[in-house]
C-alpha positions as CSV (number, residue, x, y, z in Angstrom):
1,M,8.2,34.4,85.5
2,K,7.6,35.9,88.9
3,G,10.3,33.7,90.4
4,L,12.7,35.0,88.0
5,A,11.8,38.6,88.7
6,A,12.3,38.1,92.3
7,I,15.5,36.6,91.8
8,G,16.6,39.7,89.7
9,V,15.3,42.1,92.2
10,A,17.1,40.2,95.0
11,G,20.2,40.5,92.9
12,L,19.8,44.3,92.5
13,I,19.3,44.7,96.2
14,A,22.4,42.7,97.0
15,M,24.5,44.7,94.6
16,A,23.2,48.1,96.0
17,G,23.9,46.8,99.6
18,A,27.5,45.8,98.5
19,L,28.0,49.1,96.8
20,W,26.6,50.9,100.0
21,F,29.0,49.1,102.3
22,S,32.1,49.2,100.0
23,T,32.0,53.1,99.9
24,N,32.1,53.3,103.5
25,P,28.9,55.0,104.4
26,T,28.2,57.6,107.0
27,V,26.0,56.2,109.8
28,V,24.2,58.5,112.0
29,V,24.6,57.6,115.6
30,A,21.9,58.8,117.9
31,K,22.7,59.8,121.4
32,I,20.7,58.0,123.9
33,A,19.7,59.7,127.2
34,P,17.6,58.7,130.0
35,V,14.0,59.8,130.1
36,Q,13.6,63.1,132.2
37,P,10.5,63.5,134.2
38,N,8.2,66.3,132.9
39,A,5.3,67.8,134.9
40,A,3.6,68.7,131.5
41,L,3.1,65.0,130.7
42,P,-0.4,63.7,131.2
43,V,-0.7,61.1,134.0
44,F,-2.6,57.9,133.5
45,K,-4.8,57.0,136.4
46,P,-6.3,53.5,137.2
47,V,-9.9,53.2,136.2
48,P,-12.0,51.7,138.9
49,T,-13.7,48.4,138.1
50,K,-16.2,46.1,139.9
51,L,-13.4,43.7,140.4
52,S,-11.4,46.3,142.5
53,G,-14.5,47.4,144.4
54,G,-14.4,51.0,143.0
55,L,-17.9,50.9,141.3
């Protein structure tokens, strides 16, 4: 029974996908820009360890 339910759900998802792409959906295009340096961002400093001779 679980297998039959899974096949039914897969069919519904496939039909929804076909309907979505057949109606020419509007796709949001994000503008990608390079990251700008910001002085307000925190700076991560290396932690001294015994291996580096810092402790």
